[in-house]
C-alpha positions as CSV (number, residue, x, y, z in Angstrom):
1,X,125.4,109.4,92.1
2,X,123.8,111.6,94.6
3,X,121.3,110.3,97.1
4,X,118.1,112.2,97.2
5,X,116.1,112.7,100.3
6,X,113.3,110.7,98.8
7,X,115.5,107.6,98.5
8,X,116.6,108.0,102.1
9,X,113.0,108.3,103.3
10,X,112.0,105.2,101.3
11,X,115.0,103.3,102.7
12,X,114.1,104.2,106.3
13,X,110.5,103.2,105.6
14,X,111.6,99.8,104.3
15,X,113.8,99.2,107.3
16,X,111.0,100.3,109.7
17,X,108.6,97.9,107.9
18,X,111.1,95.0,108.2
19,X,111.5,95.8,111.9
20,X,107.7,95.8,112.5
21,X,107.3,92.5,110.6
22,X,110.1,90.9,112.6
23,X,108.6,92.1,115.9
24,X,105.1,90.8,115.1
25,X,106.5,87.5,113.8
26,X,108.2,87.0,117.1
27,X,105.3,88.3,119.2
28,X,102.6,86.3,117.4
29,X,104.8,83.2,117.0
30,X,105.6,80.6,119.6
31,X,109.2,81.8,120.0
32,X,109.9,83.1,123.4
33,X,113.1,85.1,123.7
34,X,113.0,85.4,127.4
35,X,115.1,82.8,129.2
36,X,113.1,80.4,131.3
37,X,114.5,77.7,133.6
38,X,113.3,74.2,132.7
39,X,113.9,70.6,133.7
40,X,113.6,67.4,131.7
41,X,111.4,64.4,132.4
42,X,110.5,61.3,130.3
43,X,107.4,59.2,129.8
44,X,107.1,55.7,128.4
45,X,104.2,55.1,126.0
46,X,103.3,51.9,124.1
47,X,102.1,54.0,121.2
48,X,103.1,57.7,120.5
49,X,101.6,58.0,117.0
50,X,100.8,61.5,115.9
51,X,103.0,63.1,118.5
52,X,106.0,65.2,117.2
53,X,109.0,67.0,118.7
54,X,107.7,70.5,119.6
55,X,104.3,69.3,120.7
56,X,102.7,71.0,123.7
57,X,102.8,69.6,127.2
58,X,99.9,70.9,129.4
59,X,98.2,70.5,132.7
60,X,94.5,71.3,132.9
61,X,94.8,72.9,129.5
62,X,97.6,75.3,130.5
63,X,100.8,74.9,128.5
64,X,103.8,74.1,130.8
65,X,106.3,72.6,128.4
66,X,107.2,71.0,125.1
67,X,108.2,67.6,123.7
68,X,111.9,67.6,123.1
69,X,112.7,64.1,121.8
70,X,111.2,60.8,120.9
71,X,113.1,57.5,120.8
72,X,112.4,53.8,120.6
73,X,113.4,51.8,123.7
74,X,114.8,48.3,123.7
75,X,111.4,46.8,124.5
76,X,109.9,48.7,121.4
77,X,108.0,51.2,123.5
78,X,108.3,55.0,122.8
79,X,110.3,57.1,125.2
80,X,109.2,60.8,125.0
81,X,111.4,63.5,126.5
82,X,109.7,66.6,127.8
83,X,111.0,70.0,128.9
84,X,108.9,71.4,131.7
85,X,109.1,75.0,133.0
86,X,110.6,75.3,136.5
87,X,107.8,76.7,138.6
88,X,105.8,73.5,137.7
89,X,106.9,70.5,139.7
90,X,104.7,67.4,139.3
91,X,104.0,64.7,141.9
92,X,105.7,61.3,141.3
93,X,102.3,59.6,140.7
94,X,101.3,61.9,137.8
95,X,99.8,60.4,134.6
96,X,100.8,61.4,131.1
97,X,98.2,61.0,128.3
98,X,98.5,61.6,124.6
99,X,95.5,63.6,123.5
100,X,94.4,65.4,120.4
101,X,92.8,68.8,119.7
102,X,89.6,67.4,118.1
103,X,89.5,64.5,115.6
104,X,92.0,66.0,113.2
105,X,94.0,68.3,115.5
106,X,97.6,68.1,116.6
107,X,98.5,65.7,119.4
108,X,99.8,66.9,122.7
109,X,100.6,65.5,126.1
110,X,98.2,66.1,128.9
111,X,99.7,65.6,132.4
112,X,97.4,64.8,135.3
113,X,99.1,65.5,138.6
114,X,98.8,62.9,141.3
115,X,98.4,63.3,145.1
116,X,101.9,62.4,146.3
117,X,103.9,64.9,148.3
118,X,107.2,63.9,146.5
119,X,107.8,65.6,143.2
120,X,109.5,64.4,140.0
121,X,113.2,65.1,139.9
122,X,114.9,66.2,136.7
123,X,115.5,63.1,134.5
124,X,112.7,61.1,136.1
125,X,110.5,58.8,134.0
126,X,106.7,58.6,134.2
127,X,105.5,55.0,133.7
128,X,101.8,55.6,134.3
129,X,100.8,56.7,130.8
130,X,97.9,56.5,128.4
131,X,98.9,56.1,124.7
132,X,97.4,57.8,121.7
133,X,94.1,56.4,120.4
134,X,94.6,55.4,116.8
135,X,91.3,56.3,115.2
136,X,92.1,54.5,111.9
137,X,92.9,51.2,113.6
138,X,89.7,51.5,115.7
139,X,87.6,52.1,112.7
140,X,89.2,49.2,110.7
141,X,88.8,46.9,113.7
142,X,85.2,47.8,114.0
143,X,84.5,47.5,110.3
144,X,86.4,44.2,109.8
145,X,85.2,42.8,113.2
146,X,81.6,43.5,112.2
147,X,82.1,41.7,108.9
148,X,83.7,38.7,110.5
149,X,80.8,38.6,113.0
150,X,78.3,38.6,110.1
151,X,80.2,35.6,108.5
152,X,80.2,33.7,111.8
153,X,76.4,34.2,112.2
154,X,75.8,32.9,108.7
155,X,77.9,29.8,109.4
156,X,76.1,29.1,112.7
157,X,72.6,29.6,111.3
158,X,70.8,26.3,111.0
159,X,69.8,25.2,107.5
160,X,66.1,24.6,106.9
161,X,65.3,21.0,105.7
């Protein structure tokens, strides 16, 4: 079979379209093909619910790293590993907080740098942390706490003779 010039043009057009889609997928996605130097640090949280591997780590709203691993410690606390880009070295008295983008948004780690001169070395662990606020447990505590308070008031109310 002979290839016509029309088939060649269509083939080149399809290859160009695939190339453009690949370029835009990489450009618009979170994949960064440029090599960046990073270092690892850890943080200990009593509750890391909602946080996942790949979550963002930021300082003042600026992304500086990602969550690389989550594991359970012997004392049943959550150890969260983070990969931080090299130009950003944090003081040793920094605070790590788990926050969310709105009520239903993804969780991320917000780092608040301290005032110490000494910076965290690779592999260091932050112990000054604020765990995730579990909205469901807060609501259930409020609802059931209010119900139990109503029952206690009824029991304490004096009966009329």
